[in-house]
Every structure is written in structure tokens, then in C-alpha cells.
Residue, then its C-alpha position, 0 to 999 in steps of 0.5 A: m500500500g505504501s509504494s501505491v500511495r506514494e505514487l498516487a502522491g507524487a503523480t498528483p496534477a499540479t492543477r489539483d485542488r489538494y485542499v478538497d481531498l483534505l477537507r473530504v477526509a477531515s469531515l468524515g473523520a469528524v463525523v466518525l470521531g462525534h459518533w464514537l464520542m457521543a455514544a452512551v452505551t451501558p448494559d441496558g441501552v445506548g443513549n446520546l452524551l449530548a442529551v446527558v450533558p446538554a451544556l456540550q451541545p454547542l459544540t455541534w455548531l463546530l463538529q457537525v461538518m457533514p454539510v462540508f463534505f456535501f459542499v466537496g461532493g459539489f465541486s467534484h461533481a461538477l469537475s467530473y461531469r464536465s471533464l465526461l462531457r468534453k471526452r463524449p465522442y459525439r458534440p451537439r451543435p447548439e441547436r438541438s439536433e437529432g442524436s444530441e439527447g442521446s449523447e447526454d444520456s450516455v454521459y449521464s450513465a457513465f457519469l452515474r456509474a463513475r460516481l456511483q461505483r467507488l460508493l456502493r461497492p464497499t456499501m453493498v459489501f457492508v449490507l450483505v455481510w451485515g445481512a448475513a450475519a443478522l440472519l444467523v444471530q436470528l436464526l440462533g435465537g439471538g438478538g437481544g441486549l446489546t446485539g439487538v441494539t447493534l443490529r438496528m444502529v449499525t445501519q443508520p448512517l447509511w442516511f448519508i449514502g442515500i443522500y449523496l445518491a440522490m446528489v449525484a443523480f441531480t447533478p446535471p439538471l442542477l449544474r445546468l441551472h447553476e451555469r445559468y443562473g449562478w447564486g441565483a439557482f442556490a437561492g432558489l433551493a434555499g427560498a424552497a427550504v424557506a417555504v418548507d419550513v414555514l408550511r410546516f411550523a406555521a401552516g402545519v402542513p404535514y409531511v412537508e418537512f421531508l422536502n427538505f432532505a432534497f432543498v437544504w442539501l441539494a443547496v449545500h451541493q449547489l455551493g461546491f458548484l460555485r467554488a467549481d467556478g470560483r464564485i465564492r469570492r467573499p467567505v467572511l460574509l457567508a460565514g458571518s451571515g450564516l452563522l449569525t442568522a443560525g443563531a437568530l432562527v435558534a434563539f427566536g425560532p422553533y429549532p433546537l440548539s444542537m445540529v445533531g438529532m437528539p433522542g425524544e425531541k419534537v423538532s430535529n435540526m437534522a432529520p428532516p432538515t432545517l433552515a437552521l441547518l441549512c445556515h449552518g452549512l453556510w457558516l461551515v462553507g465560509a469558515v473552511e474556505l477562509l482556511r484555504a490558503p494556510a491548508a494548501r501550504l501544508l498540502e505542499r508537504p509530500r508527507v501530508w499529502r502522502t497521507v491525505v492521499a492514503a485516507n482518501g483510499v479508505a475513507m468510506t470504508a472506515f466510515l461505513w465500519h466504524l459503528t460496527a467497530m464501536f460496538g464491538v469494543y463495547g460487546a467485547m468489555l461486557a464479555l469480559d466483565v469490564e464495568l461501563p460507568a456512567p455516562a459523563s462521569a469521571a470514570w467514562w471520560a477517563q475511559v474515553p482515550l481508551r475506547i477510541a484508540l480501541a475502536a480506531a484499531l478495530t476499524a483498521g482491522l476491518v478496513a484492511a479486510f474490505r478496503a479492495f472494494e473501494r478502489p475507483v474503476t476509470a473509464p477509458p478515454g472517450a467511453a460513454g454509456a449506451t444510447g438510451a441508458g440514461p433513464l435506466a441509469a437513473l431508475g438504478a440510482t433512484l432504487c438505490l436511494l430508496g434502498v439504501l434510506g429505507l436500510s438505514m431507518v429499519g435497520f437489520g433488527g427483527l429481520l425474521d419478524g417483518r419488522t417495518a419502518l416508515l420511509i416518508a409514508i411507506p413502510v419498509s423492511a430490511p429484506a425489501a431495502v435490501a432488494m432495492t438497493l442490490g437491484g438499483w446497483l445492478l442496474v447501474e452496473r449493467t447500464g454503465r458497461a454498455v460502452r460505444 
């Protein structure tokens, strides 16, 4: 691995924006560390440290960095899709001509496959391994205690995969809107998020809040397009306005202080996302842009850049398996009769470094076992999917999106009992969610292989 990382780092083009790679790794790493810290596990179940110690909730304004990952995704998706458009074998004339739609379809299917393969391959391995393990455990009559909690909760981070799938699928039309309207396209999505919250909190319209899973996160994604074109020129203004507006919304509106979900709360800023979370995203994007120049100088150092390259190669695998490692550590402690102190007690805090070190070591072992499925797949220059493959690829992405989101909600607990969870207003079971995810992935793979 060391030699390949050294070669990759040495072959980095001078034009590559290394800071984006650092942000991708740092944002996922912050999420992993946050989950390890927030989990308040006792023999009776799992709680949230932020609920035990509410005074820690302001820290989420620094540590809830998932908007940064989606912002970076928008930047990368813009560059990737434009690169495929430049390399496509057929260039339609400015006026609409016969064959141009097929050419765009082929580019779209190639784009989906290229972006989704590295995401879905490690995800499918995770889903199939945990599905088989859950089935075996429940056939043997297990599934209680910490094991049952693990089966329910280990899939929760998959919501992030589902949202990211939607961002990939919507990149081409939203990129066209960006190229036409610039900041106006972002303003349109942000305005839609405002309208959703008004309908939700002022008019009490049921289910409308779920629309903000799209509007809020796609607005953050749109900021990545703006960065790709160098149009975020005043990050201080962006950070300041986002922070002040988010603070005002929390102080005077119906929004909670925490920027992550809290157990039992009536309103969450995360699920579904709120206008307060969108403003929090603006603050974070502005803040990381202010750090761009010093970080770029740091990344010129070969050893630092090699570390970022190595971490990028396994980041998604680590993200998928980090809760498995965490519950594995707690399970081993219970099996060895190691006392689990009361959350937030002095003994609990003293135990934190050891638990994190053990979880990191176990995550490293899981990454070593499954990292091969995260290898990027490159298409030959000029290759594109077959004409007409775009709609099929979009269908595959939609199935994956619904399947992954459903699985993040229902988990693998009660697999044999037909347990379901509501995906917006539709009940979904774990077997149905796995089937949708697998079917969608196979469809994307098949359409992408039809190369001209």
C-alpha cells in the first residue's frame, strides 16, 4: 500500500485542488470521531452524551461537518461531469439536433456509474455481510441486549449514502441551472427550504418537512458548483451571515440548539433538515474557505499529502464500518466483565481515550479486510454508456437511494419478524430495502458497461 500511495501522491497534477481532498477526509473523520464520543452505551442500551450533558450541545456548531462533505461533493461532481462532456464522442450543435439527447444520456449513465461504483461497492459489501450476520444471529435465537441494539443502529449512517446518491443523480440538471443562474440557483433551493419550514411550523402541513431532505442538502451541494467556478469570493460574508442567521433562528424560532439529532426531541435540525441547518452549512463553508490558503501550503509537504491520499483511499470503508467497530469494543468489554461507567462520569471520561483507541484499531482491521472494494474504476477516454442508458441509470440510482434510506431507518433488527419502518409515508422492511439497493446497483452497473 505504501508504494502505491507514494506513486499516487507523486503523480498528483499541479492543477489538482488538494484542499478538497483534505476536506473530504477531515469531514468524514470528524463524523466518525463524533459518533464514538456521543455514544453513551450502558448494559441497558445506547444513549446520547449530548442529552446527558446538554451544555456540550454548542460543540455541534463546530463538529457537525457533514455539510462540508456535501459541499466538496458538489465541487467534485461539477468537475467530473464537465470532464465527461468534453470527452464524449459526439458533440451536438448549439441547436437541438437528432442524437444530442442520446449523447447526453450516454454521458449521464457513464457519470452515474463512475461516481456510484466507488460508493456502492463498499456499501453493498457492508449490507450483505451485515445482512447475513443478522440472519444467522436471529436464526440461532439471538438478537437481544447489545446485539439487538447493534443490529438496529449499525445501518443508521447509511442515510448519508442515500442523500449522496441523490446529489449524484441530480448533478446534471442542477449544474445546468447553476451555469445559467449562478447564485440564483442556490437562492432558489434555499427559498424552497424556507417555504417548507414556513408550511411546516406556521401552517402545520403534514409530511412537507421531508422535502427539505432535498432542498437543504442540494442547496449545500450547489455551493460546491459555485466554488468550482471560483464564485465564492467573500467567505467572511458567507460565514458571518450563516452564523448570525442560524443563531437568530435558534434563539427566536422553533429550532433546537443541537445541530445533530437528539433522542426524544420534537424537532430535529437533522432529520429532516431545517433552515437552521442550511444556515449552519453556510457558516461552515465560509469558515473552511477562509482556511484554504494556509491548508494549501501545508498540503505542499510530501508527507502530509501522502497521508491525505492514503486516507482518501479508505475513507468510505472506514465510515461504513466505524459503528461496527464501536459496538464491537463495547461488546468485548461486556463479555470480559469490564465495568461500563455511567455516561459523563469521571470514570467514563477517563475511559474515553482507551475506547477510541480500540475502536480505531478495530476499524483499521475492518478497513484492511474490505478496502479492496473501494478501489476507483476508470473508464477509457471517450467512453460513454449506450444511447438510452440514461433513464435506466437514473432508475437504478433511484432504487439505490430508496433502498439505502429505508435500510438506514429499519436496520437489521427483527429481520425474521417482518419489522418495518416508515420511509416518509411508506412502510419498508429490511429484505425489501436490501432488494431495492442490490437491484438498483446491478442496474447502474449494467447500463454503465454498455460502452460504445
